[in-house]
C-alpha positions in Angstrom: 35.9 -21.2 63.9 34.7 -17.2 64.7 38.5 -16.7 64.1 38.2 -18.0 60.7 35.3 -15.6 59.7 37.1 -12.8 61.3 39.9 -13.6 59.2 37.7 -13.5 55.7 35.5 -10.5 56.9 39.3 -8.1 57.5 40.4 -9.4 54.1 37.2 -8.6 52.4 37.3 -5.2 53.9 41.0 -5.2 52.5 39.4 -5.8 49.4 36.5 -3.2 49.3 38.9 -0.4 50.3 41.0 -0.6 47.5 38.4 -1.2 44.7 36.5 1.8 46.1 39.7 3.8 45.8 40.1 2.9 42.3 36.3 3.5 41.5 36.7 6.9 43.3 40.1 7.6 41.5 38.9 6.8 37.7 35.4 9.2 39.1 38.0 12.1 39.3 40.9 11.6 37.3 39.1 9.7 34.3 36.9 12.4 32.5 35.4 10.1 29.7 34.1 7.9 31.7 30.2 7.9 30.8 27.7 8.9 33.3 30.1 10.7 35.7 29.2 13.9 37.2 31.0 16.6 37.0 33.3 16.0 33.8 36.3 17.1 32.8 37.1 18.5 29.6 39.9 17.0 27.8 42.0 19.1 25.9 41.5 17.4 22.6 37.8 19.2 22.9 38.8 22.4 24.1 40.6 23.2 20.7 37.2 22.8 19.1 35.4 26.2 18.2 31.8 27.4 17.2 30.7 30.5 16.3 28.7 32.1 13.7 25.4 34.1 13.6 21.5 34.2 13.0 20.2 36.6 11.3 16.9 37.4 9.8 15.6 39.8 7.3 11.8 40.6 6.4 10.3 43.3 4.0 7.1 44.6 3.6 6.4 46.4 -0.1 3.9 48.4 -0.8 3.8 49.9 -4.5 1.0 52.4 -5.5 2.4 52.3 -9.2 4.4 50.0 -10.4 5.7 48.2 -14.0 2.6 46.0 -15.3 4.8 42.8 -15.8 4.7 42.6 -11.5 1.2 42.0 -12.2 -1.9 43.8 -10.0 -0.7 42.0 -6.6 0.7 45.5 -5.2 1.4 44.2 -1.3 3.6 41.8 -0.5 5.6 40.4 2.3 9.3 38.3 1.5 11.3 36.9 4.5 15.4 35.9 3.3 18.0 38.3 1.5 18.2 37.7 -2.7 21.1 35.5 -3.1 20.3 32.7 -0.3 22.6 33.9 2.4 21.2 32.0 5.6 19.2 32.8 8.4 21.3 30.8 10.8 25.2 29.8 9.7 27.4 28.0 12.3 31.5 27.7 11.8 33.2 24.7 13.2 37.4 24.9 13.4 39.1 22.5 15.1 43.1 22.6 16.0 44.3 19.1 16.9 47.7 20.4 16.9 49.6 23.8 16.9 50.3 23.3 12.7 47.1 21.7 11.8 43.6 23.0 11.4 40.4 22.3 10.0 36.7 24.3 9.6 33.5 23.6 8.2 30.1 25.0 8.7 27.0 24.4 8.7 23.8 27.0 7.3 19.6 26.7 7.3 17.3 29.0 5.7 13.8 29.5 5.3 13.0 31.6 2.6 8.3 31.0 3.5 7.5 30.9 -0.6 4.7 29.1 0.7 6.4 25.5 -0.5 5.7 22.9 1.2 9.8 22.0 1.1 10.3 25.7 1.8 13.3 25.4 3.6 17.8 24.7 2.8 20.3 23.3 4.3 23.7 22.2 3.7 27.8 23.7 3.9 28.4 27.0 3.1 31.9 26.9 1.9 32.3 23.0 2.8 35.3 21.1 4.7 38.4 23.0 4.7 41.8 21.6 5.9 44.8 24.0 6.5 48.2 23.0 7.6 51.3 24.5 8.2 54.9 23.2 8.9 57.4 25.4 10.4 61.3 24.7 9.1 64.3 26.3 8.9 63.7 27.5 5.5 60.4 29.0 5.9 56.7 28.4 6.8 54.9 26.2 4.2 50.7 26.0 4.3 48.9 24.1 3.0 45.0 24.6 2.1 42.5 22.5 0.6 39.3 21.0 0.9 36.0 23.3 0.2 36.0 27.2 -0.2 38.4 29.7 0.7 38.7 33.5 0.5 41.7 34.5 -1.0 43.3 37.0 -2.9 46.5 37.0 -5.1 46.9 40.6 -6.5 44.0 43.0 -8.0 44.4 42.7 -11.0 45.0 38.2 -11.2 42.9 37.3 -8.1 40.9 39.7 -6.0 38.1 41.6 -6.0 37.7 45.7 -6.0 37.2 47.4 -2.7 36.7 50.4 -4.5 37.5 53.7 -2.4 35.4 54.8 1.0 32.9 56.8 -0.8 29.3 55.3 -0.2 26.2 55.1 2.0 25.9 53.5 5.1 21.6 53.7 5.6 21.3 50.1 4.0 23.3 47.6 6.0 25.0 44.6 3.7 24.2 41.0 4.9 28.0 41.1 5.6 28.4 43.8 8.1 29.0 43.0 11.8 27.3 44.3 15.1 30.2 46.6 16.4 31.2 46.9 19.9 28.8 50.1 19.8 25.9 50.8 17.6 27.4 54.2 16.6 30.8 52.3 16.1 29.5 51.5 13.0 29.5 55.4 11.7 32.1 57.1 13.8 34.8 54.2 12.1 33.7 55.5 9.3 33.9 59.1 10.3 37.5 58.5 10.9 38.9 56.0 9.1 36.5 56.2 5.7 35.5 52.5 5.7 33.5 50.1 7.6 34.9 46.8 9.4 34.4 44.1 7.1 34.8 40.7 7.0 37.4 38.3 5.7 35.8 37.9 2.6 36.5 42.0 2.2 38.8 42.0 -0.9 38.7 38.6 -2.2 37.8 35.9 -4.4 36.3 32.9 -3.5 38.2 29.4 -4.7 38.1 25.6 -4.1 41.2 23.5 -4.9 44.5 23.2 -3.3 46.5 25.9 -2.1 50.5 25.9 -1.4 52.2 29.2 0.6 55.5 29.4 1.9 56.2 31.8 4.1 59.1 34.0 6.4 61.7 32.6 3.7 65.3 33.6 3.2 66.1 37.0 1.6 62.5 37.9 2.1 60.9 35.7 -0.2 57.7 34.1 0.0 55.4 32.6 -3.3 51.9 30.7 -3.5 50.4 28.2 -5.8 46.9 27.7 -5.8 45.0 24.9 -8.4 41.4 24.7 -8.7 38.2 26.0 -9.5 36.9 29.9 -9.0 33.1 30.5 -9.1 33.0 31.0 -12.4 35.2 27.4 -13.3 32.0 25.2 -11.2 30.3 23.0 -13.3 29.8 18.8 -12.3 30.4 17.9 -15.9 33.8 15.3 -16.0 35.7 17.7 -18.9 39.1 20.1 -17.6 37.4 23.6 -16.6 40.3 24.9 -14.1 41.9 27.6 -12.9 45.6 28.0 -11.9 47.3 30.8 -10.3 50.8 31.7 -8.3 52.6 34.6 -7.6 56.4 35.2 -5.8 56.9 37.8 -3.7 60.3 39.7 -2.1 59.6 41.9 0.6 61.9 45.0 0.9 62.6 47.5 3.5 60.1 49.6 2.4 57.6 47.6 0.1 57.4 45.0 -1.6 57.7 43.2 -5.8 55.9 40.0 -6.6 55.5 38.3 -10.5 52.1 37.1 -10.1 50.1 34.6 -12.9 46.8 33.6 -13.4 45.4 31.1 -16.3 41.6 29.6 -17.0 40.8 27.0 -19.2 37.0 25.6 -20.2 36.5 23.0 -22.9 33.3 23.5 -24.4 33.3 19.9 -26.1 32.9 16.6 -24.6 35.9 15.6 -26.3 38.5 18.5 -25.0 39.1 19.7 -28.5 37.8 23.0 -28.2 38.7 25.8 -25.7 38.5 29.2 -24.4 39.6 30.9 -21.8 42.5 33.7 -20.9 46.0 34.0 -19.5 46.9 37.2 -17.4 50.7 38.0 -15.8 51.6 41.1 -14.4 54.3 42.7 -11.7 53.2 44.5 -9.0 55.0 46.0 -6.4 54.5 49.1 -3.5 57.5 51.2 -3.0 57.2 53.7 0.2 59.1 56.7 1.5 58.9 59.2 4.5 56.1 61.2 1.9 55.4 59.4 -1.1 54.0 55.9 -1.7 54.4 54.3 -5.4 52.6 51.5 -6.2 50.9 49.7 -8.8 50.1 46.3 -11.2 52.2 46.1 -14.6 51.2 43.0 -16.9 50.3 41.3 -20.2 47.0 39.1 -20.9 45.0 37.8 -24.0 42.0 35.5 -24.5 41.3 32.7 -26.8 38.9 31.1 -28.1 38.4 28.9 -31.8 37.3 32.1 -32.9 40.4 34.3 -31.6 43.7 34.8 -32.1 45.0 35.4 -28.8 46.8 38.4 -29.0 48.1 39.7 -25.9 47.2 43.1 -25.0 48.5 45.5 -22.0 47.3 45.9 -18.5 48.4 48.8 -16.3 47.6 50.5 -13.0 49.9 52.7 -11.6 49.2 54.9 -8.2 51.4 57.7 -6.4 49.9 58.8 -3.0 51.5 61.0 -0.7 51.8 59.7 2.9 52.0 63.2 5.4 53.9 66.5 5.7 54.1 66.9 2.0 50.8 68.4 1.6 48.4 69.8 4.1 45.7 67.2 2.6 46.5 63.5 1.2 46.3 63.2 -2.9 46.9 60.2 -4.9 46.8 60.1 -8.7 46.3 56.6 -10.4 46.9 56.1 -13.9 45.1 53.0 -15.0 45.4 51.5 -19.3 43.7 47.9 -19.9 43.6 46.4 -23.0 40.1 45.3 -24.3 42.3 41.6 -25.2 42.5 41.9 -21.5 40.2 39.3 -19.7 40.0 38.5 -16.1 36.8 38.0 -14.1 38.6 37.4 -11.3 40.2 40.2 -10.8 38.9 44.1 -9.7 37.9 44.9 -13.7 34.8 44.3 -15.8 35.5 42.7 -18.5 33.7 45.0 -21.8 34.8 43.9 -24.5 34.4 40.6 -25.5 30.6 39.4 -25.9 32.0 35.7 -26.9 33.6 35.3 -23.6 29.8 35.2 -22.2 27.8 33.3 -25.2 30.3 30.9 -25.4 30.3 29.6 -21.8 26.8 29.9 -22.0 25.9 27.7 -24.7 28.8 24.9 -23.3 27.9 25.9 -19.6 28.1 22.5 -17.0 25.2 22.6 -14.5 26.0 23.9 -11.2 28.2 26.5 -12.9 27.9 29.9 -12.5 27.7 32.1 -15.6 31.2 34.8 -16.2 29.9 38.5 -15.7 28.2 39.9 -18.5 29.3 42.5 -20.3 28.3 46.0 -18.8 29.1 47.5 -22.8 30.2 51.2 -22.2 29.6 51.1 -18.3 29.1 54.4 -16.7 31.2 53.2 -13.2 32.1 54.8 -10.4 35.3 56.1 -9.5 37.3 53.4 -8.9 35.9 50.4 -10.4 37.8 49.6 -13.5 36.8 48.0 -16.6 39.0 46.8 -19.4 38.9 48.5 -22.9 39.5 52.2 -21.3 42.4 53.9 -20.3 41.4 56.7 -17.4 43.2 58.9 -14.9 42.0 59.5 -11.5 42.7 62.1 -9.0 41.3 61.5 -5.3 42.0 64.0 -2.1 41.4 63.4 1.3 41.6 66.9 3.1 40.8 67.4 6.9 38.9 70.2 7.9 39.5 69.6 11.6 38.3 67.9 13.9 34.5 67.8 12.6 34.8 68.0 9.3 36.5 65.7 6.6 36.2 65.8 2.2 36.7 63.6 0.2 36.7 64.3 -3.4 37.7 62.0 -6.6 37.7 63.2 -10.1 38.5 60.7 -13.4 38.6 61.4 -16.6 38.6 58.4 -19.8 38.4 57.1 -22.8 37.6 53.9 -24.6 40.4 52.3 -26.5 38.2 50.6 -29.0 34.7 51.9 -30.3 33.0 48.4 -29.6 29.3 49.0 -28.3 26.5 51.2 -29.3 25.3 51.0 -25.5 26.0 52.8 -22.4 24.8 51.2 -19.4 24.3 53.0 -15.8 22.5 52.5 -12.3 20.1 54.6 -10.5 21.8 55.2 -6.8 18.7 56.9 -4.8 16.2 54.0 -5.9 19.0 51.0 -6.6 18.6 48.7 -3.4 14.5 49.4 -3.7 14.4 48.7 -7.7 16.6 45.5 -7.4 13.9 43.8 -5.1 10.9 44.1 -8.0 12.7 40.6 -8.9 13.5 38.2 -6.4 15.3 35.1 -6.4 16.8 35.4 -9.7 19.1 37.9 -11.6 17.1 38.4 -15.1 18.2 40.7 -17.7 16.1 43.0 -20.3 13.6 42.9 -18.0 11.3 46.5 -17.1 8.2 48.3 -19.5 11.0 49.2 -22.0 13.4 45.6 -21.6 16.5 47.7 -21.0 16.7 46.7 -16.9 19.7 43.9 -15.8 19.5 43.1 -12.1 22.4 41.9 -10.4 23.2 41.2 -6.6 21.9 44.4 -4.7 21.0 46.8 -7.7 19.8 47.3 -11.3 21.7 48.6 -14.1 19.9 50.1 -17.3 21.4 50.5 -20.9 20.5 52.9 -23.4 21.4 53.0 -27.1 23.2 55.4 -29.5 22.1 56.2 -32.5 24.9 57.7 -34.4 28.1 55.9 -35.5 30.1 54.3 -32.8 33.1 56.2 -31.4 35.5 55.7 -28.6 33.1 57.4 -26.0 34.7 59.9 -23.4 33.6 59.4 -19.4 33.8 62.0 -16.7 32.8 61.5 -13.5 33.3 63.6 -9.9 32.3 62.5 -6.5 32.0 64.0 -3.1 32.1 62.7 -0.2 31.7 64.8 3.4 31.3 63.7 6.6 30.1 65.4 9.8 30.8 64.8 13.1 29.4 66.6 15.7 27.1 67.2 19.4 23.8 68.2 19.8 22.7 68.6 23.4 25.4 66.0 24.6 24.2 63.6 21.7 26.6 62.2 18.9 25.5 63.2 15.2 27.3 62.1 12.2 26.2 64.0 9.0 27.0 62.3 5.5 26.7 64.0 2.1 27.4 61.9 -1.2 27.4 63.6 -4.3 28.2 62.1 -8.1 28.7 63.9 -11.5 29.0 61.9 -14.7 28.9 62.3 -18.2 29.4 60.1 -21.1 30.0 61.9 -24.7 31.5 60.8 -28.0 34.7 61.8 -27.0 37.9 62.4 -24.9 37.1 65.5 -22.9 39.4 67.1 -20.0 36.2 68.2 -17.9 32.3 66.4 -17.7 30.0 67.9 -21.0 26.4 68.6 -18.8 25.0 69.3 -22.2 22.8 67.3 -25.1 25.3 67.0 -26.9 26.9 64.6 -24.1 24.9 61.0 -24.3 24.2 61.0 -20.9 24.1 62.8 -18.3 23.7 61.7 -14.3 23.4 63.3 -11.4 22.6 61.3 -7.6 22.7 63.2 -4.5 22.5 61.3 -1.1 22.3 63.1 2.6 22.6 61.0 5.9 21.8 61.8 9.5 22.2 58.8 12.3 22.0 60.5 15.7 22.5 58.4 18.9 19.7 59.6 21.4 21.2 56.7 23.1 24.3 54.6 23.4 21.4 51.6 22.8 19.5 53.1 20.2 19.7 55.2 17.0 17.9 57.6 14.7 18.6 57.5 11.2 17.5 59.3 8.4 18.1 59.4 4.4 17.1 61.6 0.9 18.0 60.5 -2.3 17.7 62.0 -5.7 18.8 60.9 -9.0 18.5 63.2 -12.4 19.3 61.2 -15.4 19.0 63.3 -19.2 20.0 61.3 -22.4 21.7 63.3 -25.2 20.4 64.1 -28.9 22.1 61.0 -30.2 20.0 58.3 -28.1 16.9 56.4 -29.1 13.4 58.1 -28.3 10.3 57.0 -27.3 8.1 55.9 -30.2 5.3 58.0 -28.5 7.0 61.2 -27.3 9.7 61.1 -29.9 12.0 62.3 -26.9 15.3 60.7 -25.0 15.6 59.3 -22.0 14.8 62.3 -18.9 14.0 60.5 -15.3 13.8 62.0 -12.0 14.3 59.1 -9.4 13.5 60.4 -5.4 13.6 58.7 -1.9 13.3 59.2 1.6 13.7 57.1 4.8 14.4 56.9 8.1 16.0 54.1 10.4 16.2 52.7 13.6 19.7 50.9 15.1 18.3 49.0 18.4 20.6 47.1 20.4 18.9 44.5 22.3 21.8 42.8 24.0 25.4 42.3 23.5 25.9 41.5 20.1 22.6 41.4 18.6 21.1 44.3 17.4 17.4 45.0 15.4 17.9 47.3 12.5 14.5 48.6 11.4 14.2 51.2 7.2 11.0 52.6 6.2 11.5 54.1 2.6 9.3 56.0 0.6 10.8 56.0 -2.9 9.1 57.1 -6.6 11.3 57.3 -10.4 9.8 58.7 -13.2 10.9 59.2 -17.0 9.4 62.2 -18.1 9.4 61.1 -21.5 9.2 57.3 -21.2 5.5 57.4 -20.1 5.5 53.6 -19.3 8.5 53.7 -16.8 7.7 55.1 -13.7 7.0 53.7 -9.9 5.6 54.9 -7.0 5.4 53.2 -3.3 6.9 52.0 0.3 8.8 49.5 1.6 9.8 48.5 5.2 12.6 46.1 5.9 13.4 44.5 9.5 16.5 42.8 10.1 18.1 40.7 13.5 21.4 40.0 13.6 22.7 37.8 16.3 26.6 36.5 16.8 27.9 33.7 18.9 
């Protein structure tokens, strides 16, 4: 009997040994077992990536003198950005396999307007899906889902990148935190540009994109079908954009054929449509000393009241690369017909008013309106408009390791005399002026109803009193950069000068006299001193002088034309709190007065605080 007990106990011990070993194996080798620690991360979870940023932006303004329409309150606190740019943005991406990936995001912002529902959350770019498949004849990629940032060619589907002549003092919402604070300024000195995010030079697109890359004989292609930001809306009637390109890579360059078409139906029966077509050829050819590039095409605009005739679109560049001259030079010729319309390209529409009003009248809820016509706009060099022929000269002149000089000159004339208005900006106080109207983009505001707000800016219009003519435009832009050291501390000086005139007809040189419709002179001077690798102090001086000519509207009281003076002084601090954590403080004092239009004046100060954290 005792022996039987020994046998039972023996078998129990063997059984416990087996099960305990299996339990231990499951703990060690089965990381998915719930409640067991430490866990081992599976390969699937290892393919998930989360990144993003937190951005706080607060603005306090104190107006000593302001426009009457702004009310009696002169001190204001505003939290947030004008365009609902989120305070917190998380990007989530995953890669189930080597050839397939997905991405989505989540945003939160709280503008603190005093409402009990003062918050917003949701998707920023939606849920995107990208997949690629590599074959013997090339790699094929598919992008679909939410919003993708994409570019075909400058004229068909892209955004303007301009030339490297811009102020650094006010940070853009998309500006990154650099490795060190001073890198933001030294990179601009060396390369003439700031590091931008992936959206730079691209447009937002929602729909389906198919690409074929690395195909035989250097060929590639792209096809897109869906909606741009100007084809939105919730109504069921068609409102779509499609485009594509075929590209051939050469030994020293490329050539491509690009096309885009947009169509919007304005009635529920889908019988009345408006839209535009554009077909271009883009090329780039390089030698050791010269680079020739450009884009040539034809386009049209169609509607029930338009014949849909085609017009030309030409953009040609020739640039010296090196060794040809002691400085780099670029010659550029641009001619875009008033018949060529494309709100998704790098040029503004200034010719067809109907393109704005027709869609506004029949616009689907939730969609964004097309770019409104900018009349005869005085633009910076490099910003293109249709209905204009332009010649542009750019020179990048090195003056040693510590000095750089960049000069731009443009002369242009309208093709057809279409508008009796000229629009222009106020660089010295542009951003501060735009903050007078928050959360919307009104037109026809200000004491004389001639101001129109756009994102981070305001442009003003002035009317011409004589007969309509094809106006001439002249611009000179100067950018001087100096990088030096004072008592062992790095200092960068930046000067920006703009000299512009608009006159009745073509002129080779700017006409700085009362016969011109408009004279605009603006000066900006900036200093950036690195007191410590984690602490930078900056200063800004801005000055605008704008004078309207004899053939422009006058004030009802003074019977004189516009005579405007604007100035601005600001001081700033850049502070690195930790790696990828930056605090940016700006204090600005500004004043503006039109000597002859007595209601058009303001004076005040504002403080902005930005905290940005990348993760």
